[in-house]
C-alpha positions in Angstrom: 0.0 0.0 0.0 1.2 3.5 -0.8 1.0 5.0 2.7 1.5 8.6 1.5 -1.6 8.3 -0.6 -3.5 6.5 2.1 -3.0 9.5 4.5 -3.1 12.4 2.0 -6.4 14.1 2.8 -5.6 17.1 0.6 -5.4 14.8 -2.5 -8.7 13.1 -1.5 -10.8 16.3 -1.3 -10.9 18.2 -4.6 -11.3 21.7 -3.0 -9.1 21.1 0.0 -7.0 24.2 -0.7 -10.1 26.4 -0.2 -10.7 25.4 3.4 -7.8 27.0 5.3 -8.4 30.6 3.9 -12.1 30.3 4.6 -11.5 29.0 8.1 -9.1 31.8 8.8 -11.6 34.4 7.7 -14.4 32.9 9.7 -12.3 32.6 12.7 -11.1 36.2 12.6 -14.7 37.5 12.1 -15.8 35.4 15.1 -13.2 36.8 17.4 -14.0 40.3 16.4 -17.7 39.8 16.9 -17.1 38.2 20.3 -15.2 41.3 21.6 -14.4 41.2 25.3 -15.7 37.7 25.6 -12.6 36.5 23.7 -9.5 36.3 26.0 -6.6 35.8 23.6 -3.1 34.5 23.9 -3.3 33.3 27.5 -0.1 31.5 28.5 0.2 27.9 29.6 4.0 27.6 29.4 7.1 29.0 27.9 7.5 29.9 24.3 5.5 31.9 21.8 3.2 29.0 20.8 2.4 27.9 24.4 -0.8 30.0 24.4 -4.5 29.4 24.3 -7.6 31.5 23.4 -10.5 31.3 25.8 -14.0 32.2 24.6 -16.6 33.0 27.2 -20.4 32.5 26.9 -22.9 35.0 28.0 -23.3 34.6 31.8 -21.6 32.0 33.9 -20.1 29.1 32.1 -21.6 25.6 32.5 -18.1 24.2 32.2 -15.2 24.1 29.8 -14.7 22.6 26.3 -11.2 22.3 25.0 -10.7 21.9 21.2 -7.3 20.9 19.9 -6.6 21.5 16.2 -5.0 19.1 13.7 -2.5 19.4 10.9 -0.4 16.3 11.4 1.4 17.9 14.4 3.2 20.1 11.9 0.8 22.8 10.8 -1.7 25.5 11.9 -2.3 27.2 15.2 -5.2 28.2 17.4 -6.2 31.2 15.3 -7.7 29.2 12.4 -10.5 27.5 14.4 -12.1 30.1 16.6 -15.4 30.0 14.9 -15.8 26.3 15.8 -16.4 27.5 19.4 -19.8 28.8 18.4 -21.8 25.6 19.0 -20.7 25.0 22.6 -20.8 28.7 23.4 -24.5 28.9 22.4 -25.2 26.2 25.1 -23.3 28.2 27.8 -19.9 26.4 27.7 -16.6 28.3 27.7 -14.3 27.1 24.9 -10.5 27.0 25.0 -8.3 26.5 21.9 -4.5 26.0 22.4 -1.7 26.3 20.0 1.3 24.0 20.4 4.9 23.6 19.1 5.2 21.8 15.8 7.3 19.0 14.4 10.1 18.8 13.5 11.0 21.4 16.2 9.6 19.0 18.8 8.5 15.4 19.0 4.9 14.2 19.2 5.5 13.2 22.8 6.5 16.8 23.6 3.2 18.0 22.1 1.2 15.6 24.2 2.7 17.1 27.3 2.0 20.6 26.1 -1.7 19.8 25.5 -1.9 18.3 29.0 -0.5 21.6 30.4 -2.8 23.7 28.2 -5.9 21.8 29.5 -4.7 22.2 33.1 -4.1 26.0 32.6 -7.5 26.5 30.9 -9.2 24.5 33.7 -7.9 27.1 36.2 -9.9 29.8 34.5 -13.3 28.0 34.3 -15.0 25.9 36.9 -17.1 22.8 36.3 -16.9 19.8 34.0 -14.4 19.6 31.2 -15.1 18.2 27.7 -12.4 17.5 25.2 -12.6 17.5 21.4 -9.8 17.4 18.8 -9.5 16.9 15.1 -7.1 14.5 13.3 -3.7 15.0 15.1 -5.8 16.9 17.7 -8.0 13.9 18.0 -4.9 11.9 18.8 -3.9 14.5 21.4 -7.1 14.6 23.3 -7.3 10.8 23.4 -3.7 10.6 24.5 -4.0 12.9 27.5 -6.7 10.7 28.9 -4.1 8.1 29.8 -3.5 7.7 33.5 -1.1 10.3 34.9 -1.3 12.7 32.0 -3.5 15.2 33.7 -3.3 16.3 37.4 -5.8 14.3 39.4 -8.1 17.3 40.2 -8.3 18.1 36.5 -8.7 14.5 35.4 -11.6 14.2 37.9 -13.4 16.9 36.1 -13.4 15.2 32.7 -16.9 14.6 31.6 -16.7 13.5 27.9 -14.1 13.1 25.1 -14.8 13.3 21.4 -11.8 12.5 19.2 -12.8 13.6 15.6 -11.1 11.7 12.8 -8.3 10.7 15.3 -4.9 9.2 14.5 -5.1 6.5 17.1 -2.1 4.3 15.9 1.0 6.1 14.9 2.8 3.1 13.4 1.5 3.4 9.8 2.8 7.0 9.7 6.3 5.7 10.0 6.0 4.6 6.4 5.1 8.0 5.1 7.4 10.8 3.7 6.1 13.2 6.4 7.8 11.0 9.0 11.0 12.9 8.1 9.4 15.8 10.1 7.4 13.7 12.6 10.4 11.4 13.5 8.1 8.7 14.8 10.1 5.6 15.8 8.8 2.2 17.0 9.0 3.2 20.7 7.1 6.4 20.2 4.5 4.6 18.0 3.9 2.3 20.9 3.9 4.8 23.8 2.1 7.6 22.0 -0.7 5.7 20.3 -4.0 6.0 22.1 -5.0 2.6 20.7 -2.5 1.0 23.0 -3.5 2.8 26.2 -6.3 2.0 28.7 -9.7 3.3 27.9 -10.6 6.3 30.0 -13.2 6.1 32.7 -15.3 8.8 31.0 -17.7 8.6 28.1 -16.0 8.7 24.7 -17.5 9.1 21.2 -15.2 8.6 18.3 -16.4 10.7 15.4 -15.3 10.4 11.8 -16.6 11.4 8.4 -18.2 8.6 6.5 -16.6 9.9 3.2 -13.1 10.0 4.6 -10.1 8.0 3.4 -10.2 4.4 4.4 -7.1 4.9 6.5 -8.9 7.4 8.7 -12.0 5.2 9.0 -9.6 2.4 10.1 -7.9 4.7 12.6 -11.3 5.7 14.1 -12.5 2.1 14.2 -9.3 0.9 15.9 -9.8 3.4 18.7 -13.4 2.6 19.1 -12.7 -1.1 19.3 -9.7 -0.8 21.5 -11.6 1.3 24.0 -15.0 -0.3 23.6 -16.7 3.0 22.8 -19.2 4.4 20.3 -18.1 5.4 16.8 -20.2 7.7 14.6 -19.5 7.9 10.9 -21.1 11.2 9.9 -22.8 10.7 6.5 -21.2 12.6 3.5 -18.5 14.2 5.6 -14.9 14.2 4.6 -11.8 15.1 6.6 -12.0 18.8 6.0 -15.7 19.5 6.6 -16.3 16.9 9.4 -15.5 19.5 12.1 -17.6 22.3 10.7 -20.8 21.3 12.6 -19.0 22.3 15.8 -20.0 25.9 14.8 -23.7 24.8 14.7 -25.4 24.8 18.1 -28.0 22.2 17.0 -25.7 19.8 15.1 -25.4 16.2 16.1 -21.6 16.7 16.7 -22.3 19.4 19.3 -25.0 17.2 20.8 -22.5 14.4 21.1 -19.9 16.6 22.7 -22.3 18.1 25.3 -24.3 14.9 26.0 
């Protein structure tokens, strides 16, 4: 099997190049419209990318949603996705979106640690239950930090639900792609950093994936669902780029799954 083709979402979606500019524009407009309810560039560690944005609902927050972006651990930052907070915000949830350092400057294991620190820092700003969502590499990251010991006990005790969206649950296949020159996954990291090989968390999990995604991503979602014994939803007609867009829709099934 050609593993580069198997994991090339851009080649699979004909208008894939149109998505990032549109996301950036929608995210910037969302932040501007939110005004003082958008707290930007809050620190969770050292370095310019160890920052998160925190979007507040009107009135007291019911709890905290954290969304972690994708990009194969080597692209994007928090500023592209702000508009995806609209769905949970409409239901009274605060939403945090962190950036993180990117490969090849760091390893995936380093990013995992960063996201655990970002969730911990965001949790200090918002009381109540915590719900995690992440897309693609971000789906890997929110699943990964559910492993025992990744989050401080008081933060882990607040976890209420996790929704990995199109997650990369087993890193081993990526070792056979050209992008591994940047990711630098080796056999040890593939074992220790793959959520498929860690215990299922003691919180509800829904694995979400687009039904029209590449077979490799359907496999990755299924592997996590089967390993953890949790629900998997294949969203009809959705591919890897538009599967996250319902997060911006308050009444979407994806928002309902996250806030269930």
